[in-house]
N, C-alpha and C positions, 0 to 999 in steps of 0.2 A: 410661603411669603406672607399670606394674609395673617397667619397666626403670629408671626414675628411683629407685624405692624400693629396688631391688637395689643400685644404685650408692651410694645414701646409706648403706645398711646395711653394705656392703663398706668404705666409707670410714670409717665409725664403728668397725668392728672393727679396721681397720688402725691408727687413732689409739689405740684402746684397747690394742692389743698394743705399740705404741711406748711408751706411758706406762708400761706394766708393765715393759718392758725397761729403761727408765731408772730406774724406782723401786726395782728390786731391786739392792741394793749388791753389789759384787764381794766374794765371800767370800775370806777368807785361805786360802792353800794352804800346808800345811807342806812344807818342803823340807829334806831332809838335806844337810848340807854339812860341809866340813872346811877348815882353813886350810893353805895351803902357805906355808912360810917362804921369803921372797924369791922367790916364784913357782916354787919348785923342788919337784916332787912327790917327789923322793927325798931331800930334806933330812932329816937325823937329828933336827932340832928339831921336825918336824911332830907327832910323837906327844906331845911335851910340851905344845905350844901347844894341840893339839886336846883335851887332857884338861880344859880350862877351858870348853869349849862345853857349855851347858845346853840340851839338846833341839834340835829342828829350828828352822830359821828360819821366820818367817811372811812370805809374799810375797803382796802384794795390789797388783795393777797394777804400778806402778813403785816401790812402797814395800816396803822390806825391814826386818824387825825380827829382831835376834839377841840372845841372852842369854848372858852370860859369867859364870862362877862368881866370887863375891865382888865386892868393890868396888875393885879395883886399877886401874881404867881411867878416867882423867879425860877422855879424848876419843878420838874415832875420826875419821880423815879417810878418806873414801870417794870413789872415782872416780864421778862422776855419770853416766858413760856416754860422756862426750866427752873424757876424758883430764884433766878438771879435778877436783882434789881439793877436796871441801867438808868443813868441820869440823862434827862433830856432838858434842853433849854428852849424857851418859847420864841416864837415870832409873833407879830401883832398884825391884825387885819386893819382895814381902813377905818373901822369904828373904834379902834383902840382896845379891842378884845384880845385875849391871850389865846394863841393857837399852839397846841402841842402835837407833834407828829412822832410816833414811836412804833416800834415793831414788837410783835408777839407771835410766836410760832403757831398759836391756835387762837386767833382773835374771835372765835365764835364762843369760847368759854369765858367766864368771868375773869377779869384781870385785876390783880392786886396792885395798888399804887401807893405812893407816898407823895402827897402834894404839899409843897411849901407855899405858905401864904404869908405875905408881908402887908398886913393891914392893921396897924396900931395894936390894940390889945388882943387882936385875933391872930397875931403873928405866931406861927408855929408850923410844924410839919404834921399833916393829918394822914392817918392810914385810911384810905378809901378803896373800895372795890367797885370797879366798873361792872355793872350788871346789865346785860343786854335784855331789852324788852321784846 
């Protein structure tokens, strides 16, 4: 009888721990990053493009959120981790900054993107790589 009770209690504790593990959502991790222009770490354009980054990225599982200064960015195409670019449209924070949330199957690796910019003579699509620091 005692053995049966111990097994039941152990099983109940195991189920309880599993329920807790699944109930606790994954918390976002802040991750410092920079853009490489055309995947070139020594490009002279990197300093200019990086000056528009607002804070660290939030990475939760396979979801990445980045914020860029102002509202010059109508869309972002990001590699989903398989070499396929998926188009994402922005939201805006209280300061009028552009927020992009996208997914990548391996957000710990560099992520290739194509950022559309709508800012007068600088309006174009730019090939940028998110490089994690």
